[in-house]
C-alpha positions as CSV (number, residue, x, y, z in Angstrom):
1,M,106.7,101.9,97.7
2,E,102.5,102.5,96.7
3,A,102.6,105.8,98.8
4,V,106.0,107.0,96.5
5,A,103.6,106.0,93.3
6,K,100.7,108.1,94.3
7,H,103.0,111.1,95.5
8,N,106.1,111.4,92.9
9,S,107.1,113.8,90.7
10,S,105.2,112.7,87.8
11,H,102.2,113.7,90.5
12,G,103.5,117.4,91.7
13,E,104.6,118.5,94.4
14,T,104.0,116.8,98.3
15,K,103.9,118.9,100.9
16,V,106.5,117.6,103.8
17,I,107.1,119.2,107.0
18,F,110.9,118.3,108.9
19,R,110.3,118.0,112.8
20,K,113.1,116.9,115.3
21,W,112.3,114.7,117.7
22,G,114.6,115.4,120.4
23,D,118.2,116.5,119.4
24,E,119.0,113.9,116.7
25,T,115.7,112.2,114.5
26,I,114.4,113.8,112.0
27,L,110.8,113.2,111.4
28,A,108.8,114.3,107.8
29,L,104.8,115.0,108.3
30,F,102.8,114.8,104.6
31,P,99.6,116.8,105.9
32,E,98.0,116.2,102.5
33,V,98.6,112.9,102.6
34,P,96.2,110.2,104.5
35,A,97.7,107.4,106.2
36,S,95.0,105.2,106.2
37,V,90.9,105.5,106.6
38,S,91.2,107.3,109.7
39,R,90.5,110.9,108.6
40,D,93.6,112.0,111.4
41,T,96.0,110.5,110.5
42,C,98.7,111.6,107.9
43,E,101.6,109.8,106.3
44,S,105.0,110.5,108.1
45,Y,108.7,108.8,107.4
46,E,111.5,108.6,109.3
47,H,114.9,107.0,107.9
48,V,114.7,103.7,110.1
49,G,111.2,102.9,110.2
50,Q,110.0,104.6,107.2
51,H,106.5,105.2,106.4
52,G,104.2,105.2,108.7
53,G,101.2,107.0,109.7
54,A,101.0,110.1,112.2
55,D,98.8,112.1,114.4
56,Y,99.5,115.5,113.0
57,R,99.1,117.2,116.4
58,H,100.9,114.9,118.4
59,C,103.9,114.7,116.5
60,I,104.2,118.9,116.0
61,R,103.6,118.8,120.3
62,K,106.1,116.8,121.0
63,T,108.7,117.7,118.3
64,K,110.6,120.9,117.6
65,P,111.3,122.5,114.1
66,A,114.4,121.1,112.2
67,T,116.6,123.3,110.1
68,P,117.1,123.0,107.5
69,K,120.7,121.6,107.0
70,E,119.2,119.2,109.9
71,Y,116.6,117.7,107.5
72,A,118.7,117.9,104.3
73,P,119.8,114.6,104.5
74,L,116.4,112.8,104.8
75,K,114.8,115.3,102.4
76,A,117.8,114.1,100.0
77,E,116.4,110.2,100.9
78,L,112.7,111.4,99.8
79,E,113.6,112.5,96.9
80,K,115.9,110.2,95.8
81,I,112.7,107.1,96.1
82,G,111.2,109.5,93.4
83,Y,108.9,112.8,95.9
84,C,108.8,116.1,94.6
85,L,108.8,117.9,98.1
86,A,107.2,121.6,98.9
87,V,108.8,122.1,102.5
88,I,106.5,123.9,104.9
89,K,106.3,125.0,107.9
90,R,102.3,124.4,108.9
91,A,99.6,122.5,107.4
92,T,97.2,124.6,106.9
93,Q,93.2,124.1,107.2
94,R,93.3,123.2,103.8
95,D,96.1,120.7,104.0
96,H,94.2,118.8,106.5
97,N,91.0,119.2,104.5
98,N,92.6,117.9,101.4
99,R,94.0,114.6,103.6
100,R,90.4,114.4,105.2
101,N,88.3,114.5,101.8
102,Q,90.6,111.2,100.7
103,C,89.5,109.3,102.8
């Protein structure tokens, strides 16, 4: 819940990218949110397992973009726990730099 406290609606929007593993599992990547002191991992979220660290580049290579219909349930789950989301398709260099500067 600490990640939610830092990135809820009272702190502005959190950028999120929704991707799909295989044919079903939806993954939320937060490119500006560090997952640890490692500058290379961002926070991620899946329905099963919930918050965890993710290698952004690896996840982009191994997944496909999720459609709004596919990610709607996960988006609703994230909003229910306090996120105010800004859905984007790809992270920019600025997004990665913002994350790295927080480490």
